[in-house]
N, C-alpha and C positions, 0 to 999 in steps of 0.2 A: 761879662756880656756888654757889648757896645749898645748905645741908645738906639741905633738903627735896628740891631737884632732884637732888642727889647720891644721896639715898636712892631716888628714883624711877628714876634711871639704874641703880642697883644692882639694883633689882627686875627691870628689863628685862634686865640682864645675866644674872641668874639664870634668866629665862625662856629666853633663847637657849641658855644652857648646858644647860638641861633638854631643849630641843628636840634639841640635838645628842646628849645622852645617850640620849634615847628612840629616836632613829634608830639609834644604835649597838646597843642591846640588841635592838631589833626585827630588825635585819639579822643580828645574830649568831645569834639564834634561827632565822632563816629560812635563812641561807646557811652559817653556821659559819665564815665568812671574816672575820678581823679586819681585813684590808686593805680589803675592800669596805665594811665597816662604818665604818672610819675615814675612808674617802673621802667618805662622806655626812656623818658626824659633823662634819667640818671646816667645813661650811657654817654651823654654829652659831657658830663663831669668826669667820667672815667677816661674818655678820650683826651680831655684836656690834660690830665695827669700823665697818661701813657706817652703822649707826644710832646710833653714838656712845654705846652702852650702856656702863655701868661694870662692870668686872670686877676683883675684888680681886687676882687674878693675871692680868696682870703689874703692875698698878698699884702694888703695894707697894714696888717698887724705886724709884719716883719720889721717895720720901722723901729720897733722896740729893740730888736737885736742889731739892726744895721745902722741905725742913727740917721741924722738929718740928710746925709748924702743919698739916702735911699729914696728921698722925695722925688727927685728927677726921674728915677727908674719908674716909680709909681705913676707919674704923670704920663710917661710914654706908654705904659701898659694901659692906663685909663683911656688915652686917646685911641689906641689900637682897638680896644674892646668896643668903644662907642661907635667908631667909624664903621667897622665891619658889620656889627650887629644892626646898626641903623640902615646901612646900605642894603643889606640882605632883606631887612624888613620892608623897605620901600619897594624893592624888586618884587617881593611876594605880594605886596599890596596891589601893585599894578597888574600882576598876573591874576590875582583874585578878582579883579574888576573886568578882565578881558577874556578869561578862559572859563568855559562851562565846567562846573563842578568844583571850582576853586573858591567860590564865594563863601563857603562854610568856614574857611580859614579866617577870612576877614570878619565874619560875624562872631566867631568864637573869640577872636582877639578883642573885638569891640566889647563883648560881654565882660571879659577880664578887666579891661581898662575902666569900664563904667563902674564896676565894683570898687576898684582901687581908688578912683577919683572921688567917690562919695563916702568914703570912710573918714573918721576924724583924723586930723593931722598926727595926733599922738600915736594912733594905731599904725599909721604908715611908718613912723619912725621905729616903733616897737617891732613890727614885723621885719623891717630892714635890719634892725639891730640883732634880732634872734638868728637871722640868716648867717651872720658872722661866726658865732660859735658852732653852728651846725656844720657848715661847709669847712670852717677852719679846722675843726676836730677831725673831719674826714680826710682832708688833704694832709694834715699833720701825721695822721696814722699811716697814710699811703707813703709818706716820705721816710717814716721811721721803722715801719714793720718790714722785716726781711722776707717773709714768706710771700711769694709773688701772687698767690691766689687770695690770701687773707687781706693783703693790702688793697687789692681791687674791691673785695667785698666791703671793706670798711668805707672807702670813698663812695662806693655805689650806694650803700645804705644811707649815707649822709645826703646824697642827692635825692633819694626817694623821700626821705623825711622832709627835706626842704620843699620839694614840689607838692607833696601830699598836703602839707599844712599851709600852703599858699604864702610862704615867706617871700620877701622881696630881694632879688639880686639885681643890681643896677644894669648889668649887661643884658640880661634877658628882658628887663623892663623896657630898655631902649628898643629892643627888637619888637616887643609887643606894641609899643606906642607907634612905631613906624607902620605896622600892619593895620592896627585897628583904632588908634587914637588920634592920628594926625588930622583927619577930616572932621573930627567931632569937637576937639578941644583946641583952644588957642595955644600958640607957642609959649606964651607966658604961663598959662595954667599947667602945661605939661612940664615946663622947666622947674616950676616950684615943686611939683610932686617928685620929679626925678632928683632934684637937689636934696630933698628930705631923705630920699632913699639912699643917696650917696653918703649923707651924713650918718644915717643909721648903720649902713654897712661898715663904714670906717670905725665907728665906735664899737660895734660888735666884734669886728676883727681885732681891734686893739685889746678888747677885753679878753678874748680867748687866748691870744698870744701872751698877754701879761700873765694869765693864770698858768699857762704852760711853761713860761719862762721862770716862774717862781717855783713850780713843782719839780722841774727837771733836776735842779741841784739836790733836792731831797732824795730823789731816786738814786743819785750817785753816792749817797752817804754810806751805804753798806760796803761798797767797794773801797771808798776812802778809809773807812774804819779798818777794813781788812789789811790794807797796805800799811797803816800806822802800826798795827799789831805785829806785822812781819818785821818792820824796822826795829821795834822794841826787842823782839826776840834776838835779833842779831846784835 
């Protein structure tokens, strides 16, 4: 995949993350139920997988398999995710200020951002870190499972868990900040928080891919042993 196509796939990934984020804050404002909101939000993760859009998280962990050359791929994905999510967030921000009935989106996003800006820095990194294994395992299952329904269920459940427990995914966070945080917090404050989220996401994604990279050879051992026994018989 060329870098241009990677960037386009990253833009699409940001759009799907924003769709999920929009459905989450809309349903939170409407129902107040995090579980209901997360159940709809997760379809954004499913759409990302179905349409082969690129998401920085959990793609960052693949550098373990792909090597240093994958860094440029990740940077284009990251740029695409951030640009599309931030642009859509600002569009909705201005709509929420000018259209009757849309103010609830801005207020709900403000609530989310206020909570995230006032937690300890270590908790920000931890919640961002945990997002890596949760979404990473879901996407890994989607890519490896052959049954079309089961693979969707696996990635969907990972999305529900991520949103229900309030884990931090950098693409969705840029979307939320554009809607509800831009007028409250300075650019410096926002960038510090978002940078910590990026660091946590990268570390979490690296952790899950390292574990999966180490486990997969063990899963192949029975087949290797069977082949060795066949050769000895001959």
